[in-house]
A tleap script that builds the chain and sets N, CA, C and O, in Angstrom:
source leaprc.protein.ff14SB
mol = sequence {
  NMET SER ALA GLN PRO VAL SER TRP LEU VAL
  VAL GLU ARG GLY TRP MET VAL VAL ALA ALA
  ASP GLY THR GLU VAL GLY LYS VAL GLU GLU
  VAL VAL GLY ASP LEU GLU GLU ASP ILE PHE
  ASN GLY LEU ALA ILE SER THR SER LEU LEU
  GLY ALA ARG LYS TYR VAL PRO ALA GLU ARG
  VAL VAL GLU ILE SER GLU GLY ARG ILE GLU
  LEU ASP LEU SER ALA GLU ALA ALA HIE GLU
  LEU PRO ASP TYR LYS ARG PRO PRO GLU SER
  GLU GLY LEU ARG CPRO
}
set mol.1.N position { -6.471 -16.843 -5.754 }
set mol.1.CA position { -5.242 -16.805 -6.519 }
set mol.1.C position { -4.591 -15.442 -6.348 }
set mol.1.O position { -5.235 -14.416 -6.567 }
set mol.2.N position { -3.311 -15.419 -5.958 }
set mol.2.CA position { -2.639 -14.143 -5.758 }
set mol.2.C position { -1.946 -13.707 -7.042 }
set mol.2.O position { -1.680 -14.516 -7.931 }
set mol.3.N position { -1.661 -12.410 -7.117 }
set mol.3.CA position { -0.981 -11.850 -8.276 }
set mol.3.C position { 0.486 -12.270 -8.257 }
set mol.3.O position { 0.992 -12.743 -7.240 }
set mol.4.N position { 1.157 -12.094 -9.379 }
set mol.4.CA position { 2.573 -12.428 -9.469 }
set mol.4.C position { 3.394 -11.486 -8.592 }
set mol.4.O position { 3.139 -10.282 -8.579 }
set mol.5.N position { 4.368 -12.011 -7.863 }
set mol.5.CA position { 5.246 -11.149 -7.065 }
set mol.5.C position { 6.040 -10.198 -7.964 }
set mol.5.O position { 6.380 -10.529 -9.099 }
set mol.6.N position { 6.326 -9.010 -7.427 }
set mol.6.CA position { 7.119 -8.020 -8.140 }
set mol.6.C position { 8.232 -7.514 -7.229 }
set mol.6.O position { 8.209 -7.752 -6.022 }
set mol.7.N position { 9.191 -6.825 -7.801 }
set mol.7.CA position { 10.327 -6.281 -7.064 }
set mol.7.C position { 9.921 -5.099 -6.193 }
set mol.7.O position { 8.965 -4.388 -6.503 }
set mol.8.N position { 10.653 -4.896 -5.103 }
set mol.8.CA position { 10.430 -3.740 -4.238 }
set mol.8.C position { 10.672 -2.441 -4.995 }
set mol.8.O position { 10.162 -1.392 -4.601 }
set mol.9.N position { 11.436 -2.496 -6.063 }
set mol.9.CA position { 11.774 -1.297 -6.834 }
set mol.9.C position { 10.570 -0.686 -7.550 }
set mol.9.O position { 10.619 0.480 -7.940 }
set mol.10.N position { 9.497 -1.446 -7.728 }
set mol.10.CA position { 8.323 -0.921 -8.429 }
set mol.10.C position { 7.210 -0.473 -7.476 }
set mol.10.O position { 6.179 0.027 -7.926 }
set mol.11.N position { 7.409 -0.647 -6.177 }
set mol.11.CA position { 6.387 -0.243 -5.197 }
set mol.11.C position { 6.167 1.261 -5.282 }
set mol.11.O position { 7.121 2.035 -5.367 }
set mol.12.N position { 4.912 1.665 -5.259 }
set mol.12.CA position { 4.558 3.075 -5.350 }
set mol.12.C position { 3.723 3.516 -4.157 }
set mol.12.O position { 3.070 2.712 -3.492 }
set mol.13.N position { 3.766 4.793 -3.914 }
set mol.13.CA position { 2.936 5.391 -2.866 }
set mol.13.C position { 1.472 5.071 -3.139 }
set mol.13.O position { 1.006 5.136 -4.276 }
set mol.14.N position { 0.762 4.726 -2.078 }
set mol.14.CA position { -0.664 4.429 -2.214 }
set mol.14.C position { -0.994 2.955 -2.327 }
set mol.14.O position { -2.163 2.580 -2.244 }
set mol.15.N position { 0.025 2.098 -2.517 }
set mol.15.CA position { -0.256 0.667 -2.585 }
set mol.15.C position { -0.810 0.194 -1.243 }
set mol.15.O position { -0.410 0.685 -0.187 }
set mol.16.N position { -1.721 -0.749 -1.296 }
set mol.16.CA position { -2.370 -1.281 -0.108 }
set mol.16.C position { -1.402 -2.189 0.664 }
set mol.16.O position { -0.659 -2.975 0.076 }
set mol.17.N position { -1.434 -2.056 2.005 }
set mol.17.CA position { -0.645 -2.918 2.887 }
set mol.17.C position { -1.640 -3.736 3.697 }
set mol.17.O position { -2.542 -3.189 4.330 }
set mol.18.N position { -1.462 -5.077 3.668 }
set mol.18.CA position { -2.407 -5.960 4.349 }
set mol.18.C position { -1.705 -6.825 5.382 }
set mol.18.O position { -0.535 -7.179 5.236 }
set mol.19.N position { -2.452 -7.156 6.433 }
set mol.19.CA position { -1.972 -8.060 7.492 }
set mol.19.C position { -2.003 -9.491 6.962 }
set mol.19.O position { -2.480 -9.746 5.857 }
set mol.20.N position { -1.493 -10.411 7.759 }
set mol.20.CA position { -1.423 -11.821 7.376 }
set mol.20.C position { -2.791 -12.410 7.029 }
set mol.20.O position { -2.886 -13.317 6.203 }
set mol.21.N position { -3.843 -11.899 7.655 }
set mol.21.CA position { -5.194 -12.422 7.388 }
set mol.21.C position { -5.897 -11.707 6.238 }
set mol.21.O position { -7.063 -11.988 5.958 }
set mol.22.N position { -5.194 -10.776 5.562 }
set mol.22.CA position { -5.775 -10.059 4.427 }
set mol.22.C position { -6.444 -8.748 4.776 }
set mol.22.O position { -6.916 -8.041 3.887 }
set mol.23.N position { -6.493 -8.406 6.066 }
set mol.23.CA position { -7.087 -7.146 6.509 }
set mol.23.C position { -6.201 -5.980 6.096 }
set mol.23.O position { -4.997 -6.000 6.352 }
set mol.24.N position { -6.776 -4.963 5.462 }
set mol.24.CA position { -5.981 -3.790 5.088 }
set mol.24.C position { -5.579 -3.028 6.344 }
set mol.24.O position { -6.422 -2.706 7.182 }
set mol.25.N position { -4.274 -2.742 6.469 }
set mol.25.CA position { -3.775 -2.032 7.642 }
set mol.25.C position { -3.175 -0.672 7.300 }
set mol.25.O position { -2.830 0.092 8.202 }
set mol.26.N position { -3.048 -0.360 6.025 }
set mol.26.CA position { -2.504 0.944 5.660 }
set mol.26.C position { -2.185 1.050 4.189 }
set mol.26.O position { -2.518 0.180 3.384 }
set mol.27.N position { -1.518 2.163 3.862 }
set mol.27.CA position { -1.093 2.454 2.487 }
set mol.27.C position { 0.380 2.830 2.519 }
set mol.27.O position { 0.850 3.446 3.476 }
set mol.28.N position { 1.101 2.461 1.478 }
set mol.28.CA position { 2.513 2.817 1.362 }
set mol.28.C position { 2.648 4.329 1.210 }
set mol.28.O position { 1.975 4.942 0.382 }
set mol.29.N position { 3.520 4.918 2.015 }
set mol.29.CA position { 3.860 6.333 1.890 }
set mol.29.C position { 5.243 6.499 1.269 }
set mol.29.O position { 5.446 7.345 0.398 }
set mol.30.N position { 6.198 5.679 1.729 }
set mol.30.CA position { 7.562 5.737 1.214 }
set mol.30.C position { 8.183 4.347 1.243 }
set mol.30.O position { 7.826 3.499 2.061 }
set mol.31.N position { 9.118 4.140 0.328 }
set mol.31.CA position { 9.910 2.911 0.296 }
set mol.31.C position { 11.304 3.285 0.770 }
set mol.31.O position { 11.873 4.278 0.317 }
set mol.32.N position { 11.855 2.490 1.683 }
set mol.32.CA position { 13.174 2.775 2.237 }
set mol.32.C position { 14.129 1.674 1.788 }
set mol.32.O position { 13.900 0.491 2.040 }
set mol.33.N position { 15.213 2.089 1.112 }
set mol.33.CA position { 16.189 1.125 0.650 }
set mol.33.C position { 17.360 1.814 -0.021 }
set mol.33.O position { 17.391 3.038 -0.147 }
set mol.34.N position { 18.306 1.026 -0.442 }
set mol.34.CA position { 19.482 1.526 -1.139 }
set mol.34.C position { 19.368 1.089 -2.592 }
set mol.34.O position { 19.567 -0.084 -2.911 }
set mol.35.N position { 19.050 2.029 -3.467 }
set mol.35.CA position { 18.848 1.708 -4.880 }
set mol.35.C position { 20.119 1.184 -5.534 }
set mol.35.O position { 20.063 0.240 -6.323 }
set mol.36.N position { 21.257 1.780 -5.218 }
set mol.36.CA position { 22.512 1.367 -5.839 }
set mol.36.C position { 22.899 -0.053 -5.465 }
set mol.36.O position { 23.440 -0.786 -6.293 }
set mol.37.N position { 22.632 -0.446 -4.241 }
set mol.37.CA position { 22.980 -1.785 -3.768 }
set mol.37.C position { 21.809 -2.768 -3.880 }
set mol.37.O position { 21.964 -3.951 -3.577 }
set mol.38.N position { 20.645 -2.284 -4.311 }
set mol.38.CA position { 19.423 -3.094 -4.411 }
set mol.38.C position { 19.100 -3.766 -3.075 }
set mol.38.O position { 18.868 -4.972 -3.001 }
set mol.39.N position { 19.094 -2.937 -2.018 }
set mol.39.CA position { 18.780 -3.431 -0.677 }
set mol.39.C position { 17.479 -2.777 -0.205 }
set mol.39.O position { 17.391 -1.555 -0.084 }
set mol.40.N position { 16.484 -3.606 0.056 }
set mol.40.CA position { 15.182 -3.144 0.547 }
set mol.40.C position { 15.211 -3.162 2.062 }
set mol.40.O position { 15.381 -4.221 2.665 }
set mol.41.N position { 15.046 -1.990 2.695 }
set mol.41.CA position { 15.074 -1.893 4.155 }
set mol.41.C position { 13.694 -1.949 4.780 }
set mol.41.O position { 13.542 -2.494 5.873 }
set mol.42.N position { 12.683 -1.403 4.118 }
set mol.42.CA position { 11.348 -1.407 4.686 }
set mol.42.C position { 10.444 -0.378 4.042 }
set mol.42.O position { 10.732 0.157 2.972 }
set mol.43.N position { 9.336 -0.116 4.728 }
set mol.43.CA position { 8.309 0.799 4.227 }
set mol.43.C position { 7.847 1.746 5.313 }
set mol.43.O position { 7.809 1.391 6.491 }
set mol.44.N position { 7.496 2.951 4.906 }
set mol.44.CA position { 6.752 3.860 5.777 }
set mol.44.C position { 5.314 3.768 5.297 }
set mol.44.O position { 5.030 3.968 4.116 }
set mol.45.N position { 4.400 3.462 6.227 }
set mol.45.CA position { 2.991 3.334 5.839 }
set mol.45.C position { 2.127 4.263 6.679 }
set mol.45.O position { 2.447 4.577 7.826 }
set mol.46.N position { 1.027 4.691 6.076 }
set mol.46.CA position { 0.033 5.450 6.840 }
set mol.46.C position { -1.068 4.471 7.210 }
set mol.46.O position { -1.551 3.709 6.373 }
set mol.47.N position { -1.456 4.506 8.484 }
set mol.47.CA position { -2.503 3.596 8.954 }
set mol.47.C position { -3.824 4.320 9.176 }
set mol.47.O position { -4.863 3.693 9.383 }
set mol.48.N position { -3.770 5.650 9.131 }
set mol.48.CA position { -4.985 6.458 9.248 }
set mol.48.C position { -4.694 7.840 8.676 }
set mol.48.O position { -3.539 8.188 8.430 }
set mol.49.N position { -5.736 8.615 8.468 }
set mol.49.CA position { -5.552 9.954 7.895 }
set mol.49.C position { -4.699 10.857 8.761 }
set mol.49.O position { -3.854 11.588 8.244 }
set mol.50.N position { -4.902 10.820 10.063 }
set mol.50.CA position { -4.205 11.752 10.944 }
set mol.50.C position { -3.112 11.113 11.786 }
set mol.50.O position { -2.386 11.812 12.492 }
set mol.51.N position { -2.989 9.799 11.720 }
set mol.51.CA position { -2.000 9.109 12.546 }
set mol.51.C position { -0.590 9.252 12.005 }
set mol.51.O position { -0.380 9.602 10.844 }
set mol.52.N position { 0.370 8.974 12.872 }
set mol.52.CA position { 1.771 9.006 12.473 }
set mol.52.C position { 2.055 7.847 11.513 }
set mol.52.O position { 1.414 6.799 11.582 }
set mol.53.N position { 3.005 8.049 10.639 }
set mol.53.CA position { 3.437 6.965 9.761 }
set mol.53.C position { 4.112 5.891 10.600 }
set mol.53.O position { 4.789 6.186 11.585 }
set mol.54.N position { 3.919 4.644 10.196 }
set mol.54.CA position { 4.521 3.501 10.875 }
set mol.54.C position { 5.622 2.923 9.990 }
set mol.54.O position { 5.561 3.005 8.763 }
set mol.55.N position { 6.633 2.334 10.638 }
set mol.55.CA position { 7.739 1.722 9.899 }
set mol.55.C position { 7.575 0.219 9.884 }
set mol.55.O position { 7.433 -0.407 10.934 }
set mol.56.N position { 7.594 -0.366 8.686 }
set mol.56.CA position { 7.532 -1.808 8.506 }
set mol.56.C position { 8.902 -2.287 8.032 }
set mol.56.O position { 9.293 -1.988 6.904 }
set mol.57.N position { 9.642 -3.024 8.866 }
set mol.57.CA position { 10.933 -3.555 8.431 }
set mol.57.C position { 10.746 -4.548 7.282 }
set mol.57.O position { 9.729 -5.238 7.210 }
set mol.58.N position { 11.718 -4.615 6.399 }
set mol.58.CA position { 11.638 -5.500 5.229 }
set mol.58.C position { 11.356 -6.955 5.609 }
set mol.58.O position { 10.657 -7.663 4.884 }
set mol.59.N position { 11.900 -7.401 6.750 }
set mol.59.CA position { 11.712 -8.809 7.124 }
set mol.59.C position { 10.265 -9.145 7.481 }
set mol.59.O position { 9.927 -10.322 7.601 }
set mol.60.N position { 9.410 -8.149 7.652 }
set mol.60.CA position { 7.986 -8.374 7.940 }
set mol.60.C position { 7.152 -8.448 6.662 }
set mol.60.O position { 5.964 -8.766 6.719 }
set mol.61.N position { 7.763 -8.159 5.508 }
set mol.61.CA position { 7.069 -8.205 4.230 }
set mol.61.C position { 7.171 -9.620 3.673 }
set mol.61.O position { 8.266 -10.130 3.436 }
set mol.62.N position { 6.012 -10.248 3.469 }
set mol.62.CA position { 5.960 -11.617 2.971 }
set mol.62.C position { 5.945 -11.636 1.450 }
set mol.62.O position { 6.643 -12.432 0.822 }
set mol.63.N position { 5.138 -10.746 0.858 }
set mol.63.CA position { 4.993 -10.738 -0.595 }
set mol.63.C position { 4.676 -9.338 -1.082 }
set mol.63.O position { 3.941 -8.582 -0.445 }
set mol.64.N position { 5.251 -9.015 -2.230 }
set mol.64.CA position { 4.949 -7.756 -2.913 }
set mol.64.C position { 4.361 -8.133 -4.261 }
set mol.64.O position { 5.026 -8.766 -5.081 }
set mol.65.N position { 3.118 -7.746 -4.487 }
set mol.65.CA position { 2.497 -7.955 -5.798 }
set mol.65.C position { 1.929 -6.613 -6.244 }
set mol.65.O position { 1.820 -5.689 -5.438 }
set mol.66.N position { 1.574 -6.500 -7.493 }
set mol.66.CA position { 1.129 -5.226 -8.053 }
set mol.66.C position { 0.021 -4.599 -7.203 }
set mol.66.O position { -1.085 -5.131 -7.113 }
set mol.67.N position { 0.340 -3.457 -6.580 }
set mol.67.CA position { -0.643 -2.714 -5.799 }
set mol.67.C position { -0.879 -3.209 -4.383 }
set mol.67.O position { -1.731 -2.667 -3.678 }
set mol.68.N position { -0.139 -4.233 -3.950 }
set mol.68.CA position { -0.428 -4.864 -2.654 }
set mol.68.C position { 0.842 -5.384 -1.980 }
set mol.68.O position { 1.674 -6.042 -2.605 }
set mol.69.N position { 0.968 -5.073 -0.697 }
set mol.69.CA position { 2.080 -5.547 0.121 }
set mol.69.C position { 1.477 -6.391 1.239 }
set mol.69.O position { 0.620 -5.918 1.985 }
set mol.70.N position { 1.926 -7.645 1.354 }
set mol.70.CA position { 1.421 -8.527 2.407 }
set mol.70.C position { 2.464 -8.669 3.505 }
set mol.70.O position { 3.636 -8.929 3.234 }
set mol.71.N position { 2.022 -8.493 4.755 }
set mol.71.CA position { 2.902 -8.611 5.915 }
set mol.71.C position { 2.693 -9.947 6.612 }
set mol.71.O position { 1.696 -10.631 6.377 }
set mol.72.N position { 3.648 -10.316 7.479 }
set mol.72.CA position { 3.495 -11.538 8.277 }
set mol.72.C position { 2.923 -11.224 9.655 }
set mol.72.O position { 2.963 -12.067 10.551 }
set mol.73.N position { 2.398 -10.030 9.824 }
set mol.73.CA position { 1.869 -9.558 11.107 }
set mol.73.C position { 0.350 -9.619 11.142 }
set mol.73.O position { -0.306 -9.576 10.102 }
set mol.74.N position { -0.201 -9.719 12.340 }
set mol.74.CA position { -1.642 -9.572 12.507 }
set mol.74.C position { -1.982 -8.095 12.358 }
set mol.74.O position { -1.092 -7.246 12.413 }
set mol.75.N position { -3.250 -7.782 12.170 }
set mol.75.CA position { -3.666 -6.382 12.064 }
set mol.75.C position { -3.311 -5.620 13.333 }
set mol.75.O position { -2.884 -4.467 13.271 }
set mol.76.N position { -3.488 -6.266 14.489 }
set mol.76.CA position { -3.178 -5.618 15.766 }
set mol.76.C position { -1.685 -5.308 15.864 }
set mol.76.O position { -1.300 -4.210 16.267 }
set mol.77.N position { -0.841 -6.283 15.495 }
set mol.77.CA position { 0.607 -6.077 15.543 }
set mol.77.C position { 1.047 -4.997 14.562 }
set mol.77.O position { 1.967 -4.235 14.859 }
set mol.78.N position { 0.413 -4.922 13.411 }
set mol.78.CA position { 0.759 -3.900 12.421 }
set mol.78.C position { 0.491 -2.502 12.975 }
set mol.78.O position { 1.261 -1.576 12.721 }
set mol.79.N position { -0.587 -2.348 13.723 }
set mol.79.CA position { -0.908 -1.040 14.300 }
set mol.79.C position { 0.012 -0.679 15.461 }
set mol.79.O position { 0.057 0.478 15.879 }
set mol.80.N position { 0.749 -1.660 15.985 }
set mol.80.CA position { 1.694 -1.426 17.081 }
set mol.80.C position { 3.126 -1.189 16.578 }
set mol.80.O position { 4.042 -1.020 17.383 }
set mol.81.N position { 3.319 -1.177 15.267 }
set mol.81.CA position { 4.653 -0.935 14.719 }
set mol.81.C position { 5.165 0.428 15.175 }
set mol.81.O position { 4.372 1.318 15.480 }
set mol.82.N position { 6.487 0.594 15.224 }
set mol.82.CA position { 7.039 1.891 15.662 }
set mol.82.C position { 6.759 2.988 14.648 }
set mol.82.O position { 6.578 2.718 13.461 }
set mol.83.N position { 6.724 4.221 15.124 }
set mol.83.CA position { 6.569 5.362 14.224 }
set mol.83.C position { 7.770 5.431 13.299 }
set mol.83.O position { 8.889 5.077 13.673 }
set mol.84.N position { 7.515 5.891 12.095 }
set mol.84.CA position { 8.573 6.017 11.093 }
set mol.84.C position { 9.409 7.258 11.364 }
set mol.84.O position { 8.879 8.345 11.593 }
set mol.85.N position { 10.723 7.077 11.334 }
set mol.85.CA position { 11.658 8.196 11.450 }
set mol.85.C position { 12.504 8.196 10.187 }
set mol.85.O position { 13.124 7.191 9.839 }
set mol.86.N position { 12.521 9.328 9.512 }
set mol.86.CA position { 13.220 9.438 8.235 }
set mol.86.C position { 14.710 9.114 8.402 }
set mol.86.O position { 15.373 9.675 9.274 }
set mol.87.N position { 15.244 8.195 7.551 }
set mol.87.CA position { 16.667 7.860 7.630 }
set mol.87.C position { 17.522 8.953 6.999 }
set mol.87.O position { 17.001 9.810 6.286 }
set mol.88.N position { 18.815 8.931 7.252 }
set mol.88.CA position { 19.696 9.883 6.579 }
set mol.88.C position { 19.606 9.687 5.068 }
set mol.88.O position { 19.374 8.570 4.606 }
set mol.89.N position { 19.783 10.743 4.302 }
set mol.89.CA position { 19.678 10.669 2.851 }
set mol.89.C position { 20.601 9.611 2.242 }
set mol.89.O position { 20.294 9.061 1.184 }
set mol.90.N position { 21.699 9.329 2.882 }
set mol.90.CA position { 22.645 8.353 2.359 }
set mol.90.C position { 22.071 6.941 2.299 }
set mol.90.O position { 22.641 6.071 1.639 }
set mol.91.N position { 20.963 6.706 2.971 }
set mol.91.CA position { 20.356 5.372 2.959 }
set mol.91.C position { 19.456 5.150 1.766 }
set mol.91.O position { 18.857 4.081 1.649 }
set mol.92.N position { 19.339 6.111 0.882 }
set mol.92.CA position { 18.617 5.885 -0.362 }
set mol.92.C position { 17.112 5.913 -0.237 }
set mol.92.O position { 16.435 5.008 -0.725 }
set mol.93.N position { 16.582 6.916 0.397 }
set mol.93.CA position { 15.146 7.064 0.543 }
set mol.93.C position { 14.524 7.384 -0.809 }
set mol.93.O position { 15.086 8.146 -1.595 }
set mol.94.N position { 13.367 6.800 -1.075 }
set mol.94.CA position { 12.682 7.141 -2.318 }
set mol.94.C position { 11.188 7.244 -2.042 }
set mol.94.O position { 10.610 6.375 -1.389 }
set mol.95.N position { 10.562 8.315 -2.543 }
set mol.95.CA position { 9.127 8.493 -2.310 }
set mol.95.C position { 8.285 7.486 -3.075 }
set mol.95.O position { 7.058 7.510 -2.980 }
savepdb mol mol.pdb
quit
């Protein structure tokens, strides 16, 4: 049984990010979106202690529940995501 879905607005740093099969692939580092327009663009996640942050586009997020983000990607595909590049401040970045 999965937890109740929640809004992207409550996602916090450190939440677990899992692949489609439930394998943990990283932790949320930043949420990228426009707060004023309520537009969720994606997530910056850390996949290892020393690795570069990866960018997960919003369309790859299947479900957001308390403490957990589920992707529609396999664990292998999640590790192949592009490196995260910080957007301009006008895009509404939030830690």
